[in-house]
N, C-alpha and C positions, 0 to 999 in steps of 0.2 A: 503266546502273542508271536507273530511272524515277523520277519525282517522288514516286509513293506510297511506294517504298521508302525513299527519303530523309526523307520525312514521318515515317514510322513508326519510323525510327531516331532521328529528333530527339525523337519523343515518348517513346520508351524511355529515351533519355538524360535527359531532363527528369525522369522518374519516378524514375529511379535517383538523381539529385541530390537529389530531394525526400526520398527514403528515408534517404539518408546524412546529410543536414542535420538530419532529425528525429531519428536516432539520436544525433548529435553534440550536439544540443540537450538531449535527455534525460540525456546523460552530464554536461552542465554544470549541471545542476540543483543547488541548495544542498540538501545532505542534512542534514535536522534531527531530532535526537533527539525522541522523543515527548514528553518532559518540558520541551523548550524551544520547542515548537510554538506556543504561545500568543502570542508576539510576532509570528509570521507569520499564523497562522490560528486562529481560536476555533471550537470544535466547537459547532454549533447543534442537533444532532440530540438530541432528548429521549428517544426510545425506537426501538427496532428490532424487527423480526420475523424472526429468522433461520430459515433453512431447516435443520431438525434431522432427521437421519436416524433411521429406526426400528431399523434394525440396522447393525452395523458393528464394526470393530476398536477396542478400548479405549474404548468410548463411556461406560463407568462408572468409568474410572480419573481420578485428578488429572492434568489435562493443561494446558499452555499452547500457544498458537497464535500466531505471529508472522506478519503479512501486511504486505508492503511495497506502498506506492503513491504515486502523485504526486497532489498536491491541484492541480487546474487552476486557471486563472484565473477559472473560474466557482465555485470552491469545491467542486467534487465530485471524489470519488476517480477516478482513471484508472490503468489498467495495473497492477490489483491482482494481486498473486502471493503464494502461500503460500511462505513462505521457511523456516519451521520448525514442527514438531509434536513436542512431546516429552511422554510417550512417543509414538512413531509410532502413528498410527491414522486414523481417519475423521473427526476433528473439524475438520480444517484447512478443509473446505468450509464448515463452520459460521462459522469466523472469516472466511472470504472473503465470505460472505453478509452478515455484519455490516458490514464495511468498505464494501462496495457500496451501503449504505443510509445511509453518513454524509454529512453536508453542514457546510460551513464558511462563515465569513465573515471577511475580512481583518483581521489584527492591525495594531498600531501601528507595527511595523517593516515593513510591507509595504503602502505607499502606493499601489502600482500593481497590487496582487493578483498579485505574481509567484508562479508555481507553485514548489513545493518537493517533494522527495522525502522521505518519512517512513515509519514503520511503526507498526502498531497490535498490541499484545499483549492477549490476552484469555485468561482462565483458565475451566476447566470442572471441576467436582466438587472445588473447592478445599477444604481443611481450614479449619475455623474459627480455628485459632492463626495469628495474623498472621505470626510469624516462618517458619512452614512454608509459608505462602501466598506470602510474598515469596521464599522460596527456590525454589519451583516457577516463579514467573513470571520470575525472573532468567534461568533457563535458556534463555528465548526471547528475550533482548536481543540485538539484531544489531549487529555491529561496523561502523565506518566512518562513523557518523553524528556530527555536531557535538554536542558535549556542553557547550559554554559559550554 
């Protein structure tokens, strides 16, 4: 075996180790429910310009969208992923475009700007009635996030 193949193998092993450790770090993130996020991170975004499709499925229906993401140490969303769209349709991409425009500053419980995993729920075409609006948005709550 020559030195180049040994070096190539060592580089491949180092990359694999970095990928595994990065995945393990992501799994160890504190999962914080949106209603408890302000102790860790404060939303500073005042407005967004979401990408809204001209055509698609269920664009006119009352809909909720849940997008999970990590708030990185720089206060920017990372690894955003559409988790739920109720009813199913094409508004998930709009929710994703909203999340990707958010920015945060660290909260009082987050002295060293530790990243956290959270999610964002947004509604579209929601009724005026607060009870009906809440009922629709609850359908997009994600399990497994700290609620205290």
